C-alpha positions in Angstrom: 156.4 66.2 98.8 159.5 68.2 99.4 160.1 69.5 102.9 160.2 73.3 102.9 161.4 75.5 105.8 160.3 79.1 106.1 162.8 81.6 107.8 162.5 85.2 108.6 164.3 87.7 110.9 163.4 89.6 114.0 162.5 92.7 112.0 159.3 90.8 111.3 158.3 91.5 115.0 157.3 87.9 115.3 157.6 86.7 118.9 159.5 83.4 119.5 156.6 81.5 120.8 154.3 82.6 118.0 157.0 81.8 115.4 157.3 78.3 116.8 153.5 77.9 116.6 153.5 79.1 113.0 156.5 76.9 112.1 158.7 79.9 111.1 162.4 80.1 112.1 163.5 83.6 113.2 167.1 84.9 112.8 167.7 87.7 115.3 169.0 91.1 114.5 171.1 92.9 117.2 170.1 95.9 119.4 172.4 97.8 121.7 171.8 100.1 124.6 175.1 101.8 125.2 177.6 99.1 125.8 175.0 96.3 126.2 174.2 94.2 123.1 171.2 91.9 122.8 169.9 89.5 120.2 166.3 90.6 119.5 163.8 88.2 120.8 166.4 86.0 122.4 168.3 88.1 125.0 165.7 90.9 124.9 161.9 90.4 124.6 159.6 93.0 123.1 158.3 93.9 126.6 161.8 94.2 128.0 162.8 96.4 125.0 160.1 98.9 125.7 161.0 99.0 129.4 164.6 99.7 128.5 163.7 102.4 126.0 161.4 104.3 128.3 163.6 104.0 131.4 164.9 107.3 132.9 168.3 108.1 131.4 168.2 105.2 128.9 170.7 105.3 126.1 169.2 105.5 122.6 169.2 102.0 121.1 170.9 101.1 117.9 170.2 98.2 115.7 172.5 96.0 113.5 171.9 93.4 110.9 172.1 89.7 111.7 175.6 88.5 110.7 176.1 85.9 108.0 177.2 83.4 110.6 173.8 83.4 112.2 172.2 82.6 108.9 174.8 79.9 108.0 174.1 78.2 111.3 170.3 78.2 110.7 170.6 77.0 107.1 173.0 74.2 108.0 170.8 73.0 110.9 167.7 72.9 108.7 169.4 71.0 106.0 170.8 68.6 108.6 167.2 68.1 109.8 166.2 66.9 106.4 164.7 70.1 104.9 165.0 70.2 101.1 164.4 73.9 100.4 164.6 77.0 102.6 162.6 80.1 101.9 163.9 83.2 103.7 161.5 86.2 103.7 163.6 89.1 105.0 163.2 92.7 106.1 163.6 95.1 103.1 167.1 95.3 101.7 166.8 99.1 101.6 166.1 99.2 105.3 168.7 96.7 106.6 171.8 94.8 105.5 170.2 91.6 106.9 169.3 90.2 103.4 172.9 90.8 102.3 174.1 88.7 105.2 171.7 86.0 104.2 173.1 86.0 100.7 176.7 85.8 102.0 175.6 82.8 104.1 173.9 81.1 101.2 176.9 81.6 98.9 179.1 80.0 101.5 177.2 76.8 101.4 178.2 73.8 99.2 177.2 74.4 95.6 174.5 71.7 95.7 172.8 73.5 98.6 172.9 77.1 97.3 170.1 76.6 94.8 167.8 75.3 97.6 168.0 78.6 99.6 165.5 81.1 98.2 165.9 84.6 99.5 162.9 87.0 99.2 163.2 90.8 99.8 159.9 91.6 101.5 160.5 95.3 100.7 158.9 95.9 104.1 159.2 95.5 107.8 157.4 94.3 110.9 154.2 92.4 110.4 154.5 93.0 106.6 157.3 90.5 106.7 155.4 88.1 108.9 152.4 88.2 106.6 154.5 87.1 103.7 156.3 84.4 105.7 153.0 83.1 106.9 151.8 83.0 103.3 154.8 80.9 102.4 154.0 78.5 105.3 150.4 78.2 104.0 151.5 77.5 100.5 154.0 74.9 101.5 151.3 73.2 103.5 149.3 73.0 100.3 152.1 71.1 98.6 153.3 73.9 96.4 156.9 73.8 95.2 159.5 76.2 96.5 159.7 78.0 93.2 156.0 78.4 93.0 155.9 79.8 96.5 158.7 82.3 95.8 156.8 83.4 92.6 153.5 83.9 94.6 155.2 85.8 97.4 156.9 88.1 95.0 153.6 88.6 93.1 151.7 89.6 96.3 154.4 91.6 98.2 153.4 94.9 96.7 149.8 94.3 97.9 151.1 94.5 101.5 150.7 98.0 102.9 152.2 99.4 106.1 150.8 102.5 107.8 151.8 103.6 111.3 151.1 106.8 113.2 154.0 108.2 115.2 154.1 110.5 118.2 157.3 112.1 116.8 159.7 111.8 113.9 162.6 111.9 116.4 163.2 108.2 116.5 163.3 107.9 112.7 165.8 110.7 112.6 168.0 109.2 115.3 167.9 105.8 113.6 169.0 107.4 110.3 165.7 106.6 108.4 164.9 110.3 107.7 166.9 113.5 107.5 167.2 115.8 110.5 165.7 118.6 108.4 162.5 116.6 107.7 162.2 115.6 111.4 162.7 119.2 112.5 160.0 120.5 110.2 157.6 117.8 111.5 158.4 118.7 115.1 158.0 122.4 114.6 154.6 122.0 113.0 153.6 119.5 115.7 152.3 117.0 113.2 151.4 113.5 114.1 153.0 111.8 111.0 151.7 108.6 109.4 154.5 106.7 107.8 154.4 104.0 105.2 157.0 101.8 103.4 157.0 102.4 99.6 159.3 100.2 97.5 161.3 99.4 100.5 161.8 103.0 101.7 160.3 104.7 104.7 158.1 107.6 103.5 155.5 109.9 104.9 151.9 108.9 104.0 150.3 112.0 105.6 151.0 114.7 108.2 147.9 115.3 110.2 148.1 118.1 112.8 146.3 116.4 115.7 146.0 113.0 117.2 142.3 112.7 116.3 143.0 113.6 112.7 145.9 111.2 112.5 143.6 108.4 113.9 140.9 109.2 111.4 143.4 109.3 108.5 145.0 106.1 109.6 141.7 104.3 109.7 141.0 105.5 106.2 144.4 104.3 104.9 144.0 100.9 106.4 140.3 100.5 105.3 140.3 101.3 101.6 140.2 99.2 99.6 138.8 96.5 101.9 141.7 94.4 103.0 142.1 90.6 102.8 144.1 90.5 106.0 144.7 92.9 108.9 147.6 92.7 111.3 147.7 95.5 113.9 150.9 96.6 115.6 151.9 99.1 118.3 154.7 100.4 120.5 153.1 100.2 123.9 150.2 102.3 122.6 147.0 102.5 124.6 143.5 101.7 123.2 144.4 99.1 120.6 141.3 97.0 121.2 139.2 100.2 120.6 141.2 101.0 117.5 140.6 97.5 116.2 136.9 97.8 116.7 136.9 101.2 114.9 138.8 99.6 112.0 136.4 96.7 111.8 133.6 99.2 111.5 135.2 101.4 108.9 136.7 98.6 106.7 134.1 95.8 107.1 136.9 93.4 108.0 135.9 91.1 110.9 137.4 92.1 114.2 137.8 88.5 115.2 140.1 87.9 112.3 142.5 90.8 113.3 145.5 90.2 115.4 147.3 92.7 117.6 151.1 92.6 117.9 153.7 94.5 120.0 156.5 96.0 117.9 159.8 94.4 118.8 163.4 95.4 119.5 164.4 95.5 115.8 161.7 98.0 114.6 160.9 99.8 117.9 164.0 102.0 117.9 162.8 103.6 114.7 159.2 104.3 115.6 159.3 105.1 119.3 156.7 104.7 122.1 153.1 105.3 121.3 153.4 104.3 117.6 150.4 102.3 116.3 148.9 101.2 113.1 148.8 98.1 111.0 149.7 96.1 108.0 147.0 95.1 105.5 146.9 92.8 102.5 145.0 94.6 99.8 143.3 92.8 97.0 145.7 91.5 94.4 146.4 93.8 91.5 145.4 92.5 88.1 148.3 91.2 86.0 149.6 93.6 83.3 148.7 92.5 79.8 
């Protein structure tokens, strides 16, 4: 059986300890606060990031893609360790230049190695990336070939749905993910927007006017149709255990099979404090005739 390594990046919001337990290698993106630069998950943990973000007088953080050299180092190390194929599941190419960096690194490898580095655009972020990376790990453990794994991940990636309720659109605006005009309209109307990622682009799923309506709508979006997997995420939001219990009740998905994750330094600057929601794997869509 060929040895297959699964790689992702820190926009997966996968904590280093959990990544090690899952057998996934994480390449860090960069985040800066003023003149200070950090490698997400290495120099700056998720907890440390939120403390920095909410500190009085804190500079607004900026994120940057992982450089090609970081991927080249990881790819070369894995091949030196005896890995035969590398599957990299990355943050959506329309959200970050990180996948482009991975391709530059792959194309710089010797020709005989390049065909053994498989790059998958998740078309998503946060736990949506982790979900697909974990799927790759599970398939590799079943003895599936790298090409079969890539085909299956690409078949299922559009079944991964991301829904997060925000306190404000300000962070998306400052991070360049939505226009200032859209953010201004949302703030004037005092909406509590629910965002999604559609074909790799951040979009608004709904614009409830109150927190209670946003919570109810978020539960609805995550519950129907009944998901196969549920991964909850938040930006230091309160009440996540209660939200998980509500979601279990509305969706019929077992609470004990849900996991709750803190959004990390690569995604956090774009959603801001108090954001919460989840990523679900919906039932597979039937193949077109």
